Backbone as JSON Lines, residues from 0, in Angstrom:
{"i":0,"aa":"M","n":[11.67,15.05,-24.32],"ca":[11.26,14.51,-23.24],"c":[12.31,14.34,-21.75]}
{"i":1,"aa":"T","n":[11.59,14.5,-20.65],"ca":[12.55,14.2,-19.7],"c":[12.17,13.24,-18.7]}
{"i":2,"aa":"F","n":[12.99,12.73,-17.92],"ca":[12.78,11.37,-16.65],"c":[11.91,11.87,-16.45]}
{"i":3,"aa":"Q","n":[11.55,13.24,-15.89],"ca":[10.61,13.36,-14.8],"c":[8.76,13.41,-15.71]}
{"i":4,"aa":"D","n":[8.78,13.7,-16.97],"ca":[7.78,13.84,-17.92],"c":[7.39,12.08,-17.86]}
{"i":5,"aa":"D","n":[8.46,11.54,-18.47],"ca":[7.88,9.81,-18.55],"c":[7.6,9.3,-16.73]}
{"i":6,"aa":"A","n":[7.81,9.92,-15.81],"ca":[7.74,9.53,-14.61],"c":[6.46,9.33,-14.17]}
{"i":7,"aa":"L","n":[6.09,11.3,-14.57],"ca":[4.36,11.11,-14.89],"c":[3.84,10.8,-15.29]}
{"i":8,"aa":"K","n":[3.85,10.35,-16.75],"ca":[3.61,9.3,-17.78],"c":[3.24,7.9,-17.11]}
{"i":9,"aa":"V","n":[4.01,7.54,-16.51],"ca":[3.69,6.15,-15.9],"c":[2.99,5.91,-14.46]}
{"i":10,"aa":"K","n":[2.52,7.45,-13.81],"ca":[2.27,7.44,-12.79],"c":[0.5,7.8,-13.14]}
{"i":11,"aa":"A","n":[0.51,8.37,-13.96],"ca":[-0.88,8.79,-15.06],"c":[-1.72,7.43,-15.45]}
{"i":12,"aa":"R","n":[-0.48,6.76,-16.17],"ca":[-1.27,5.69,-17.07],"c":[-1.37,4.28,-15.54]}
{"i":13,"aa":"K","n":[-0.68,4.54,-14.35],"ca":[-1.48,3.36,-13.47],"c":[-2.4,3.97,-12.86]}
{"i":14,"aa":"K","n":[-2.51,5.4,-12.4],"ca":[-3.71,5.54,-11.87],"c":[-5.16,5.59,-12.63]}
{"i":15,"aa":"V","n":[-5.09,5.52,-14.18],"ca":[-6.33,5.51,-15.32],"c":[-6.22,3.94,-15.23]}
{"i":16,"aa":"K","n":[-5.54,3.23,-15.32],"ca":[-5.49,1.8,-15.21],"c":[-6.23,1.33,-14.24]}
{"i":17,"aa":"H","n":[-6.19,1.75,-12.9],"ca":[-7.06,1.52,-11.27],"c":[-8.37,1.53,-11.2]}
{"i":18,"aa":"K","n":[-8.34,3.37,-12.2],"ca":[-10.0,3.58,-12.12],"c":[-10.38,2.45,-13.23]}
{"i":19,"aa":"K","n":[-10.25,2.29,-14.46],"ca":[-10.59,1.37,-15.17],"c":[-11.03,-0.06,-14.85]}
{"i":20,"aa":"E","n":[-9.95,-0.35,-13.96],"ca":[-10.53,-1.97,-13.25],"c":[-11.97,-1.76,-11.87]}
{"i":21,"aa":"F","n":[-11.9,-0.58,-11.38],"ca":[-12.59,0.15,-10.59],"c":[-13.67,-0.04,-10.88]}
{"i":22,"aa":"Y","n":[-14.09,0.72,-12.39],"ca":[-15.3,0.58,-12.9],"c":[-16.03,-0.53,-14.5]}
{"i":23,"aa":"I","n":[-14.66,-1.37,-14.24],"ca":[-15.28,-2.72,-14.57],"c":[-15.74,-3.93,-13.43]}
{"i":24,"aa":"H","n":[-14.8,-3.56,-11.99],"ca":[-15.71,-4.55,-11.01],"c":[-16.89,-4.06,-10.93]}
{"i":25,"aa":"F","n":[-17.56,-3.06,-10.58],"ca":[-18.54,-1.84,-10.71],"c":[-19.58,-2.59,-11.67]}
{"i":26,"aa":"G","n":[-19.21,-2.61,-12.78],"ca":[-20.31,-2.96,-13.46],"c":[-20.54,-4.46,-13.64]}
{"i":27,"aa":"I","n":[-19.65,-5.35,-13.19],"ca":[-19.97,-6.69,-13.18],"c":[-20.86,-6.67,-12.32]}
{"i":28,"aa":"Y","n":[-20.67,-5.75,-10.74],"ca":[-21.08,-6.06,-9.36],"c":[-22.94,-5.89,-9.58]}
{"i":29,"aa":"L","n":[-22.6,-4.54,-10.81],"ca":[-24.12,-4.29,-10.56],"c":[-24.99,-5.66,-11.58]}
{"i":30,"aa":"I","n":[-24.15,-6.08,-12.42],"ca":[-25.02,-6.9,-13.59],"c":[-25.01,-8.1,-12.59]}
{"i":31,"aa":"C","n":[-24.2,-8.7,-11.74],"ca":[-24.35,-10.33,-11.21],"c":[-25.55,-9.66,-10.26]}
{"i":32,"aa":"S","n":[-25.96,-8.18,-9.31],"ca":[-26.78,-7.91,-9.12],"c":[-28.28,-7.95,-9.04]}
{"i":33,"aa":"I","n":[-28.33,-7.47,-10.11],"ca":[-29.41,-7.77,-10.72],"c":[-29.85,-9.16,-11.22]}
{"i":34,"aa":"F","n":[-28.96,-9.77,-12.07],"ca":[-28.73,-11.25,-11.94],"c":[-29.55,-12.31,-10.71]}
{"i":35,"aa":"F","n":[-29.13,-11.66,-9.4],"ca":[-29.42,-12.02,-8.7],"c":[-30.64,-11.7,-7.84]}
{"i":36,"aa":"F","n":[-31.14,-10.93,-7.82],"ca":[-31.96,-10.34,-7.98],"c":[-33.52,-11.15,-8.48]}
{"i":37,"aa":"V","n":[-32.92,-11.12,-9.95],"ca":[-34.31,-11.53,-11.03],"c":[-34.43,-12.95,-10.96]}
{"i":38,"aa":"L","n":[-33.28,-13.56,-10.06],"ca":[-33.36,-15.06,-9.74],"c":[-33.75,-15.45,-8.53]}
{"i":39,"aa":"N","n":[-33.77,-14.75,-7.88],"ca":[-34.38,-14.59,-6.99],"c":[-35.84,-14.23,-6.53]}
{"i":40,"aa":"V","n":[-36.4,-13.79,-7.43],"ca":[-37.92,-13.87,-7.58],"c":[-38.45,-14.38,-7.99]}
{"i":41,"aa":"L","n":[-37.86,-15.0,-9.5],"ca":[-38.09,-15.83,-10.12],"c":[-38.49,-17.45,-9.59]}
{"i":42,"aa":"T","n":[-37.39,-17.92,-8.55],"ca":[-37.17,-19.19,-7.65],"c":[-37.87,-19.06,-6.52]}
{"i":43,"aa":"G","n":[-37.79,-17.95,-6.42],"ca":[-37.94,-17.78,-4.3],"c":[-39.48,-18.24,-4.34]}
{"i":44,"aa":"Y","n":[-40.27,-18.35,-4.99],"ca":[-41.45,-18.14,-4.09],"c":[-42.42,-19.8,-3.39]}
{"i":45,"aa":"Q","n":[-42.41,-19.53,-2.16],"ca":[-42.52,-20.88,-1.63],"c":[-44.05,-20.71,-0.86]}
{"i":46,"aa":"D","n":[-44.81,-21.24,-1.02],"ca":[-46.48,-20.83,-0.49],"c":[-47.07,-19.33,-0.56]}
{"i":47,"aa":"G","n":[-46.69,-19.22,-1.42],"ca":[-47.37,-17.62,-1.54],"c":[-46.51,-16.63,-1.42]}
{"i":48,"aa":"S","n":[-45.49,-17.12,-0.75],"ca":[-44.62,-15.42,-0.07],"c":[-43.01,-15.82,-0.86]}
{"i":49,"aa":"V","n":[-42.51,-14.74,-0.9],"ca":[-41.15,-14.41,-1.55],"c":[-40.37,-14.59,-0.28]}
{"i":50,"aa":"E","n":[-39.16,-15.26,-0.11],"ca":[-37.88,-15.39,0.94],"c":[-36.64,-15.03,0.17]}
{"i":51,"aa":"L","n":[-36.27,-13.68,0.5],"ca":[-35.41,-12.76,-0.36],"c":[-33.76,-13.13,0.5]}
{"i":52,"aa":"W","n":[-32.6,-13.34,-0.57],"ca":[-31.93,-14.26,-0.45],"c":[-30.83,-13.51,-0.65]}
{"i":53,"aa":"F","n":[-31.33,-12.55,-2.35],"ca":[-30.13,-12.33,-2.91],"c":[-29.48,-10.66,-2.42]}
{"i":54,"aa":"F","n":[-29.93,-10.66,-1.2],"ca":[-29.09,-9.22,-0.58],"c":[-27.98,-9.64,0.13]}
{"i":55,"aa":"Y","n":[-27.89,-10.95,0.13],"ca":[-26.92,-11.86,0.87],"c":[-25.52,-10.92,0.1]}
{"i":56,"aa":"P","n":[-25.19,-11.82,-0.86],"ca":[-24.39,-11.87,-1.74],"c":[-23.89,-10.74,-2.65]}
{"i":57,"aa":"V","n":[-24.99,-9.61,-2.39],"ca":[-24.69,-8.37,-3.05],"c":[-24.23,-7.66,-1.62]}
{"i":58,"aa":"L","n":[-24.55,-7.73,-1.05],"ca":[-24.34,-6.96,0.24],"c":[-22.68,-7.12,0.42]}
{"i":59,"aa":"A","n":[-22.34,-8.48,0.7],"ca":[-21.17,-8.88,1.18],"c":[-20.56,-8.41,-0.39]}
{"i":60,"aa":"W","n":[-20.51,-8.44,-1.71],"ca":[-19.99,-8.08,-2.74],"c":[-19.72,-6.37,-2.88]}
{"i":61,"aa":"G","n":[-20.86,-6.35,-2.34],"ca":[-21.01,-4.54,-2.22],"c":[-19.64,-4.0,-0.88]}
{"i":62,"aa":"V","n":[-19.26,-4.95,-0.21],"ca":[-18.42,-4.14,0.89],"c":[-17.06,-4.29,0.02]}
{"i":63,"aa":"G","n":[-17.28,-5.74,-0.96],"ca":[-15.6,-5.17,-1.15],"c":[-15.33,-4.06,-2.36]}
{"i":64,"aa":"V","n":[-16.66,-3.76,-3.35],"ca":[-16.79,-3.12,-3.82],"c":[-16.45,-1.28,-3.22]}
{"i":65,"aa":"G","n":[-16.97,-1.34,-2.1],"ca":[-16.54,-0.12,-1.29],"c":[-15.12,0.38,-0.77]}
{"i":66,"aa":"I","n":[-14.6,-1.08,-0.39],"ca":[-12.98,-1.12,-0.3],"c":[-12.09,-0.83,-1.71]}
{"i":67,"aa":"H","n":[-12.61,-1.34,-2.54],"ca":[-12.33,-1.06,-3.82],"c":[-12.36,0.15,-4.78]}
{"i":68,"aa":"Y","n":[-13.51,0.79,-4.45],"ca":[-13.4,2.66,-4.16],"c":[-12.38,3.42,-3.78]}
{"i":69,"aa":"L","n":[-12.3,3.01,-2.42],"ca":[-11.41,3.63,-1.23],"c":[-10.57,3.45,-1.46]}
{"i":70,"aa":"S","n":[-10.25,2.26,-2.35],"ca":[-8.25,2.14,-2.47],"c":[-7.91,3.11,-4.16]}
{"i":71,"aa":"V","n":[-8.88,3.22,-4.91],"ca":[-8.45,3.75,-6.21],"c":[-8.84,5.65,-5.45]}
{"i":72,"aa":"F","n":[-10.12,6.05,-5.37],"ca":[-10.16,7.23,-5.13],"c":[-9.99,7.69,-3.95]}
{"i":73,"aa":"G","n":[-9.8,7.32,-2.88],"ca":[-10.11,7.72,-0.86],"c":[-11.55,7.87,-0.82]}
{"i":74,"aa":"I","n":[-11.22,8.69,0.8],"ca":[-12.53,8.83,1.06],"c":[-13.11,10.1,0.59]}
{"i":75,"aa":"P","n":[-14.69,10.46,0.63],"ca":[-14.79,11.27,-0.7],"c":[-14.97,12.48,0.59]}
{"i":76,"aa":"G","n":[-14.3,13.75,-0.16],"ca":[-14.4,15.05,0.74],"c":[-13.14,15.22,1.76]}
{"i":77,"aa":"S","n":[-11.76,13.84,1.31],"ca":[-10.32,14.19,2.26],"c":[-10.03,13.59,1.51]}
{"i":78,"aa":"D","n":[-8.34,13.91,1.81],"ca":[-7.81,12.96,1.0],"c":[-7.22,11.93,1.6]}
{"i":79,"aa":"I","n":[-7.08,11.37,2.39],"ca":[-6.87,10.1,3.32],"c":[-7.11,8.99,2.26]}
{"i":80,"aa":"L","n":[-6.24,8.4,2.23],"ca":[-6.46,6.78,1.35],"c":[-6.37,7.02,0.43]}
{"i":81,"aa":"N","n":[-5.65,8.57,0.03],"ca":[-5.29,8.51,-1.74],"c":[-4.23,8.65,-1.71]}
{"i":82,"aa":"T","n":[-3.85,8.61,-3.34],"ca":[-2.51,7.88,-3.59],"c":[-1.68,9.71,-3.54]}
{"i":83,"aa":"D","n":[-2.24,10.7,-3.71],"ca":[-2.03,12.09,-4.07],"c":[-1.41,12.37,-2.29]}
{"i":84,"aa":"W","n":[-2.16,12.51,-0.76],"ca":[-2.05,12.43,-0.15],"c":[-0.78,11.66,0.59]}
{"i":85,"aa":"E","n":[-1.3,10.31,-0.17],"ca":[0.28,10.11,0.26],"c":[2.36,10.22,-0.02]}
{"i":86,"aa":"E","n":[1.72,10.78,-1.72],"ca":[3.03,11.35,-2.46],"c":[3.04,12.71,-1.41]}
{"i":87,"aa":"R","n":[2.08,13.16,-1.25],"ca":[2.61,15.05,0.22],"c":[3.23,14.58,1.43]}
{"i":88,"aa":"E","n":[2.65,13.43,1.91],"ca":[3.5,13.2,3.15],"c":[4.48,12.88,2.69]}
{"i":89,"aa":"F","n":[5.31,12.17,2.1],"ca":[6.03,11.5,1.42],"c":[7.48,13.02,1.53]}
{"i":90,"aa":"A","n":[6.26,14.03,0.56],"ca":[7.37,15.17,0.71],"c":[7.29,15.8,1.31]}
{"i":91,"aa":"K","n":[6.29,16.1,2.44],"ca":[6.83,16.61,4.03],"c":[7.66,15.84,4.59]}
{"i":92,"aa":"E","n":[7.68,14.36,4.92],"ca":[8.49,13.98,5.76],"c":[9.88,13.92,5.17]}
{"i":93,"aa":"L","n":[10.38,14.29,4.18],"ca":[11.34,14.0,3.09],"c":[11.85,15.31,3.59]}
{"i":94,"aa":"E","n":[11.12,16.37,3.33],"ca":[11.85,18.08,3.22],"c":[11.98,18.3,5.39]}
{"i":95,"aa":"R","n":[11.13,17.56,5.76],"ca":[11.27,17.37,7.28],"c":[12.66,16.73,7.77]}
{"i":96,"aa":"L","n":[13.15,15.86,7.29],"ca":[14.3,15.35,7.54],"c":[15.51,15.72,6.91]}
{"i":97,"aa":"R","n":[15.54,16.56,5.44],"ca":[16.33,17.25,5.27],"c":[16.57,18.31,6.16]}
{"i":98,"aa":"D","n":[15.69,18.95,6.55],"ca":[15.84,20.36,7.4],"c":[16.48,20.02,8.46]}
{"i":99,"aa":"H","n":[16.23,18.5,9.22],"ca":[16.95,17.87,10.63],"c":[18.04,17.55,10.19]}
{"i":100,"aa":"E","n":[18.43,17.41,9.17],"ca":[19.97,16.45,8.74],"c":[20.8,16.86,9.45]}
{"i":101,"aa":"E","n":[21.06,17.67,9.92],"ca":[22.58,18.35,10.17],"c":[22.17,17.44,12.38]}
{"i":102,"aa":"E","n":[21.47,17.55,12.67],"ca":[20.92,17.33,13.8],"c":[20.92,15.69,13.93]}
{"i":103,"aa":"I","n":[20.29,15.07,12.68],"ca":[20.57,12.96,12.98],"c":[21.69,13.0,12.96]}
{"i":104,"aa":"K","n":[22.66,13.9,11.72],"ca":[23.7,13.42,11.84],"c":[24.72,13.28,13.35]}
{"i":105,"aa":"Q","n":[24.55,14.79,13.52],"ca":[25.53,15.04,15.11],"c":[25.0,13.91,15.82]}
{"i":106,"aa":"L","n":[23.36,13.29,15.91],"ca":[22.74,12.31,16.97],"c":[23.54,10.91,16.21]}
{"i":107,"aa":"D","n":[23.5,10.78,14.99],"ca":[24.28,8.93,14.86],"c":[25.82,9.16,15.18]}
{"i":108,"aa":"A","n":[26.72,10.58,14.57],"ca":[28.3,10.19,14.87],"c":[28.33,10.12,16.42]}
{"i":109,"aa":"P","n":[29.5,8.97,15.89],"ca":[30.28,8.66,17.67],"c":[30.77,10.08,18.43]}
{"i":110,"aa":"E","n":[30.63,9.87,19.29],"ca":[32.05,11.1,19.96],"c":[33.26,9.79,20.1]}
{"i":111,"aa":"D","n":[34.58,10.76,19.65],"ca":[35.39,9.29,19.41],"c":[36.19,9.52,21.45]}
{"i":112,"aa":"D","n":[35.78,10.71,21.62],"ca":[36.96,10.93,22.84],"c":[35.83,10.91,23.96]}
{"i":113,"aa":"L","n":[34.87,9.88,24.23],"ca":[33.73,9.66,24.9],"c":[33.44,7.78,24.64]}
{"i":114,"aa":"Q","n":[34.14,7.4,24.19],"ca":[33.2,5.83,23.79],"c":[34.91,5.16,24.04]}
{"i":115,"aa":"L","n":[34.51,4.23,24.45],"ca":[35.5,3.19,24.77],"c":[35.76,1.93,23.83]}
{"i":116,"aa":"P","n":[36.51,1.21,22.82],"ca":[36.21,0.66,22.24],"c":[35.65,-0.85,22.54]}
{"i":117,"aa":"D","n":[35.06,-1.45,21.57],"ca":[34.37,-2.46,21.81],"c":[35.01,-3.65,22.14]}
{"i":118,"aa":"P","n":[35.68,-4.39,23.45],"ca":[35.88,-5.54,23.21],"c":[35.92,-6.96,22.09]}
{"i":119,"aa":"R","n":[35.29,-7.08,22.4],"ca":[34.18,-7.83,21.41],"c":[34.71,-7.99,19.95]}
{"i":120,"aa":"L","n":[34.64,-6.67,19.33],"ca":[35.36,-6.4,18.11],"c":[36.51,-6.35,18.27]}
{"i":121,"aa":"Q","n":[37.11,-5.95,18.52],"ca":[38.57,-6.3,18.8],"c":[39.41,-7.52,18.86]}
{"i":122,"aa":"R","n":[38.29,-8.38,19.85],"ca":[38.85,-9.57,19.75],"c":[38.39,-10.6,18.46]}
{"i":123,"aa":"R","n":[37.35,-9.98,17.7],"ca":[37.0,-10.7,16.59],"c":[38.17,-10.4,15.33]}
{"i":124,"aa":"K","n":[38.53,-9.25,15.66],"ca":[39.29,-8.64,14.67],"c":[40.4,-9.38,14.66]}
{"i":125,"aa":"L","n":[41.57,-9.49,15.61],"ca":[42.27,-10.22,15.96],"c":[42.2,-11.61,15.45]}
{"i":126,"aa":"L","n":[40.97,-12.56,15.9],"ca":[40.87,-13.56,15.74],"c":[40.96,-13.72,13.93]}
{"i":127,"aa":"S","n":[40.62,-12.81,13.35],"ca":[40.48,-12.78,12.06],"c":[41.73,-12.75,11.16]}
{"i":128,"aa":"D","n":[42.56,-12.39,11.88],"ca":[44.38,-11.56,11.55],"c":[44.28,-12.98,11.58]}
{"i":129,"aa":"D","n":[44.19,-13.77,12.6],"ca":[45.22,-15.22,12.52],"c":[44.97,-16.08,11.06]}
{"i":130,"aa":"W","n":[43.29,-16.66,11.01],"ca":[43.94,-16.94,9.57],"c":[43.94,-16.5,8.24]}
{"i":131,"aa":"K","n":[44.24,-17.7,7.84],"ca":[44.14,-17.69,6.15],"c":[42.66,-17.85,5.4]}
{"i":132,"aa":"E","n":[42.78,-18.04,3.88],"ca":[42.04,-17.92,2.96],"c":[41.79,-19.69,2.98]}
{"i":133,"aa":"G","n":[42.97,-20.51,3.33],"ca":[42.79,-21.78,2.95],"c":[42.67,-22.64,4.06]}
{"i":134,"aa":"D","n":[42.41,-21.57,5.38],"ca":[42.06,-22.42,6.76],"c":[40.68,-22.49,6.33]}
{"i":135,"aa":"L","n":[39.5,-22.04,5.82],"ca":[38.45,-22.41,5.86],"c":[38.42,-23.5,5.21]}
{"i":136,"aa":"V","n":[37.08,-24.06,5.58],"ca":[36.53,-25.34,5.06],"c":[35.18,-25.18,4.17]}
């Protein structure tokens, strides 16, 4: 077994864990939604009419479940917000940077003959040479 196989197993285990957590969250949401509905119907009769309040917590919690779904599975029909999409974009960006590595090195490299030395750095170097380790408090 190679390091790459181990990394893939860890990644797969993490994805399965996130999916399992979503399904548990969704199941609890459904059970509580049914409970809120039954509680509302049994206790909501006032003057012969039913005041429906159960959809307020169900709707608010449903938004949370929807966000959890998007974070685990991504936007349906597209790869955006999906971990696979993120990995592909990372690989593309890494490849692009490797292709342009020489250009980046040339931009970052100082041009010795055109740059003047920074007097502040020289002054610090001179001052740092003046003291010894025992001089510091």
